[in-house]
C-alpha positions as CSV (number, residue, x, y, z in Angstrom):
1,M,35.5,-13.7,-7.9
2,R,37.3,-11.2,-10.0
3,V,41.1,-11.1,-10.0
4,M,42.9,-7.9,-11.0
5,T,46.2,-8.5,-12.7
6,R,48.7,-6.4,-14.5
7,S,50.8,-7.5,-17.4
8,V,54.4,-8.4,-16.8
9,E,57.1,-8.8,-19.3
10,P,58.5,-12.4,-19.2
11,S,62.0,-11.1,-18.9
12,V,61.1,-9.4,-15.6
13,L,60.2,-12.6,-13.9
14,S,62.7,-14.6,-11.9
15,D,63.3,-18.3,-12.4
16,L,60.8,-19.1,-9.6
17,E,57.9,-16.9,-10.7
18,T,55.3,-18.0,-13.2
19,V,52.5,-16.2,-14.9
20,T,49.0,-17.6,-14.7
21,P,46.7,-16.5,-17.5
22,V,43.4,-15.1,-16.4
23,D,40.3,-14.0,-18.2
24,P,40.3,-10.3,-19.0
25,L,38.3,-8.1,-16.7
26,L,34.8,-7.5,-17.9
27,D,33.7,-4.0,-18.9
28,D,30.4,-4.4,-16.9
29,P,31.3,-4.7,-13.2
30,L,29.9,-7.6,-11.3
31,L,27.1,-6.6,-9.0
32,D,26.3,-7.7,-5.4
33,D,23.2,-9.6,-4.3
34,G,20.4,-7.1,-4.2
35,D,21.3,-5.5,-7.5
36,H,19.8,-8.4,-9.4
37,D,16.9,-6.2,-10.6
38,R,19.4,-3.4,-11.7
39,F,17.1,-0.5,-11.0
40,S,17.4,2.8,-9.2
41,H,14.7,3.2,-6.6
42,Y,12.9,6.3,-5.1
43,A,13.0,6.7,-1.4
44,R,12.8,9.6,1.1
45,K,16.0,11.6,1.0
46,S,16.2,11.7,4.8
47,D,16.1,7.9,4.9
48,I,18.9,7.6,2.3
49,V,21.1,10.1,4.4
50,E,20.4,8.1,7.6
51,S,21.3,4.9,5.8
52,A,24.6,6.4,4.6
53,V,25.4,7.2,8.2
54,T,24.0,4.1,10.1
55,G,23.8,1.4,7.4
56,K,20.1,1.0,8.2
57,P,18.1,-0.4,5.2
58,V,15.8,1.9,3.3
59,V,12.3,1.1,1.9
60,A,11.7,2.3,-1.6
61,L,8.3,3.5,-2.9
62,C,7.8,0.1,-4.6
63,G,8.5,-1.7,-1.3
64,K,12.1,-2.9,-2.0
65,V,14.2,-2.9,1.1
66,W,17.9,-2.3,0.6
67,V,21.0,-0.5,1.8
68,P,21.9,2.1,-0.8
69,G,25.5,1.9,-1.9
70,R,25.7,2.1,-5.6
71,N,25.6,5.1,-8.0
72,P,21.9,5.3,-8.9
73,D,22.8,7.1,-12.2
74,R,24.1,3.8,-13.5
75,F,20.7,2.1,-13.6
76,P,17.3,2.9,-15.0
77,V,14.6,4.0,-12.6
78,C,12.3,1.3,-11.2
79,P,9.1,1.5,-13.3
80,T,6.9,0.9,-10.1
81,C,8.7,3.6,-8.2
82,R,8.4,6.1,-11.1
83,E,4.7,5.4,-11.4
84,I,4.0,5.9,-7.7
85,Y,6.1,9.0,-7.6
86,E,4.4,10.6,-10.7
87,K,1.0,9.7,-9.3
88,K,1.8,11.4,-5.9
89,K,3.3,14.4,-7.7
90,A,0.1,14.8,-9.8
91,D,-2.1,14.4,-6.7
92,E,-0.2,17.1,-4.9
93,S,-0.4,19.5,-7.9
94,G,-4.2,18.9,-8.1
95,A,-4.1,17.5,-11.6
């Protein structure tokens, strides 16, 4: 559990208040369960929009099931999703 604190000058504290030292906040935010692989995944845009409205889980091209909620730009793309997407794209273009 992360605790956010602000620094307080000792002279501002009353006689009954104390300051408990805490570890400084990490630069890298803690991630929820489900972010353990730390990848962005490809899924149908319509499924992602529906999930944003209903909270219904989405199935990625690689098979991962999750409820999108993080900024995908913060993570590298899942290699399996990328491979499947590029293969489908090449098949559609006739290459």
